[in-house]
C-alpha positions in Angstrom: -14.9 -0.7 11.6 -18.4 -0.6 10.2 -19.2 2.6 12.0 -16.1 4.1 10.3 -17.5 3.1 7.0 -20.8 4.8 7.9 -18.9 8.0 8.7 -17.0 7.9 5.4 -20.2 7.3 3.4 -21.8 10.4 5.0 -18.6 12.4 4.4 -18.6 11.4 0.7 -22.1 12.8 0.4 -21.3 16.0 2.4 -17.7 16.8 1.5 -17.6 20.4 2.8 -16.1 22.2 5.8 -19.4 23.1 7.5 -20.5 19.4 7.6 -17.1 18.3 8.8 -17.0 20.9 11.5 -20.4 19.8 12.8 -19.3 16.1 12.8 -15.7 16.6 14.1 -16.4 14.4 17.1 -17.5 11.6 14.8 -14.4 12.0 12.8 -12.2 11.8 15.9 -14.1 8.6 17.1 -13.6 7.1 13.6 -10.0 8.0 13.6 -9.5 6.4 17.0 -11.1 3.2 15.8 -8.9 3.1 12.7 -5.8 3.9 14.7 -6.6 1.0 16.9 -7.0 -1.2 13.8 -3.7 0.0 12.4 -2.1 -0.8 15.8 -3.4 -4.4 15.5 -1.9 -4.7 12.0 1.4 -3.4 13.2 1.5 -5.8 16.1 0.9 -8.7 13.7 3.2 -7.6 11.0 6.1 -6.9 13.4 6.1 -10.6 14.3 7.4 -11.5 10.9 8.9 -8.2 9.7 11.0 -6.6 12.4 11.5 -3.4 10.3 8.1 -2.0 11.5 8.6 -3.0 15.1 9.4 0.5 16.3 6.4 2.2 14.6 3.3 3.5 16.4 0.0 3.5 14.6 0.0 7.3 14.5 3.2 7.2 12.4 1.5 5.3 9.7 -1.9 7.0 9.1 -2.4 9.5 6.4 -4.2 12.8 7.0 -7.8 13.1 5.9 -7.3 16.7 4.8 -6.5 17.1 1.1 -3.9 19.4 -0.4 -6.1 21.1 -3.1 -3.7 23.8 -4.1 -2.6 22.1 -7.4 -5.7 19.9 -7.9 -8.7 20.3 -10.1 -10.7 18.5 -7.4 -11.3 21.1 -4.7 -13.2 18.8 -2.3 -11.4 19.4 1.1 -11.4 15.8 2.5 -10.3 12.4 1.4 -13.2 9.8 1.4 -11.1 7.0 2.8 -8.7 6.2 5.6 -5.3 4.7 4.8 -2.1 3.7 6.6 1.4 2.8 5.2 3.4 0.5 7.4 7.1 0.5 6.4 10.3 1.4 8.1 10.1 5.1 8.7 6.3 5.3 8.7 3.9 6.8 6.2 6.5 9.0 4.4 8.8 6.0 3.8 9.8 5.1 0.2 10.7 1.6 1.3 8.6 -1.4 0.3 5.9 -2.0 2.9 2.3 -2.7 3.7 -0.8 -0.5 3.0 -4.4 -0.7 4.1 -7.2 1.3 2.5 -10.6 1.7 4.1 -13.4 2.9 1.9 -17.0 1.8 1.4 -17.0 -0.9 -1.3 -13.3 -0.4 -2.1 -11.3 -1.6 0.9 -8.1 -3.4 0.2 -4.7 -4.3 1.5 -1.5 -4.0 -0.6 2.2 -4.7 -0.2 5.2 -3.9 -2.2 6.4 -0.4 -3.3 4.3 2.3 -5.0 5.9 5.1 -6.9 9.5 4.5 -5.7 12.0 7.3 -6.4 13.8 7.0 -9.7 17.0 5.6 -8.3 15.2 2.9 -6.3 13.0 2.0 -9.3 16.2 1.7 -11.4 17.7 -0.7 -8.9 14.7 -2.9 -9.0 14.8 -3.0 -12.8 18.5 -3.6 -12.8 18.1 -6.6 -10.5 15.4 -8.1 -12.7 17.6 -7.5 -15.7 20.8 -9.0 -14.3 19.3 -11.7 -12.1 15.7 -12.4 -13.1 15.3 -15.9 -11.7 14.7 -15.2 -8.0 12.2 -12.4 -8.8 10.3 -14.5 -11.4 10.2 -17.5 -9.2 8.9 -15.4 -6.3 6.1 -13.6 -8.2 4.9 -16.8 -9.9 4.6 -18.9 -6.8 0.9 -20.0 -6.3 0.9 -18.2 -2.9 1.4 -14.9 -4.7 0.2 -15.3 -8.3 -3.1 -17.0 -7.4 -3.9 -15.2 -4.1 -3.2 -11.5 -5.0 -3.9 -9.0 -7.7 -1.0 -7.4 -9.5 -1.2 -3.6 -9.3 0.2 -0.8 -11.5 -0.8 -2.2 -14.9 -2.6 1.0 -15.7 0.7 3.0 -15.4 3.1 0.7 -17.2 5.4 2.1 -19.8 4.5 1.5 -23.4 8.1 0.9 -24.3 10.9 -0.3 -22.1 12.6 2.2 -19.7 15.5 4.3 -21.1 18.9 2.7 -20.8 17.6 -0.9 -20.7 17.7 -3.3 -23.7 14.5 -3.3 -25.7 14.9 -7.0 -26.7 15.2 -8.2 -23.1 13.1 -11.4 -22.8 11.4 -10.1 -19.6 10.9 -6.6 -20.8 7.3 -6.5 -19.6 8.5 -6.7 -16.0 10.7 -3.7 -16.5 7.8 -1.6 -17.8 6.2 -1.4 -14.3 6.6 1.8 -12.3 5.1 0.2 -9.2 5.8 -3.3 -7.8 2.7 -3.9 -5.7 0.2 -6.7 -5.1 -3.2 -6.4 -3.4 -6.4 -8.1 -2.1 -9.8 -6.5 -1.8 -12.4 -6.9 1.0 -16.1 -6.6 1.1 -17.8 -4.3 3.6 -19.2 -7.2 5.4 -15.8 -8.7 5.9 -14.7 -5.7 7.9 -17.3 -6.5 10.6 -15.8 -9.9 11.4 -14.1 -10.2 14.8 -10.9 -11.7 13.4 -10.7 -9.3 10.4 -7.3 -7.7 11.5 -5.9 -11.2 11.9 -6.9 -12.2 8.3 -5.4 -9.0 6.9 -2.1 -9.7 8.8 -2.1 -13.2 7.2 -2.5 -11.6 3.8 0.4 -9.2 4.5 2.5 -12.2 5.6 1.9 -13.9 2.3 3.6 -11.0 0.6 6.4 -10.6 3.1 8.9 -12.4 0.9 8.2 -9.9 -1.9 8.6 -6.9 0.5 11.9 -8.3 1.7 13.1 -8.9 -1.9 12.2 -5.3 -2.9 13.8 -3.7 0.1 17.0 -5.7 -0.4 17.1 -4.8 -4.1 16.5 -1.1 -3.5 19.4 -1.0 -1.0 21.8 -2.8 -3.4 24.4 -0.9 -5.4 26.4 -3.8 -7.0 25.1 -3.5 -10.5 26.6 -0.1 -11.3 
């Protein structure tokens, strides 16, 4: 994995098509290494979350090529590798597991990021009508003390439309993403058991992933 970080560092400094073309073989080698790592994660996750059991590593990895058509940033390549492991693969809107590889910024995350409006509404409704299981889950020491809460920068300033503004747990309804994460140092990536430690971190958030997927498939509050 450290060689992949080296490739990404050089790509960051030379983010242009000519350099990438001249280093295409290094990219393929780095992708093969990351694909193998993603496979190890999938193998470990599938032992406690059967919903990812049918996925292959290639189904989870995002393309390095950026779509710059509608972006002010015209650099052609992403400067990280990432994989989203959820039922249906990288395009899935289900709750699942993400790994991000980037020099100095590598992390794992689990939960749901930018869920479609109807799924987000279902999460908020469940918290509104039945808050105890959710609050008990996110405040367990295993989650509250071991992981970082994501999505705070995107929270609504007021409560979502259609929900009571005097609700006691309104802050939880302001989130657009329900995601928790843990960061890793570059040196950690070089350890022989690194994939096992990441799987263990994912397992710690499995109850939350299960809760979110169950909630987003529920239609009883309408």
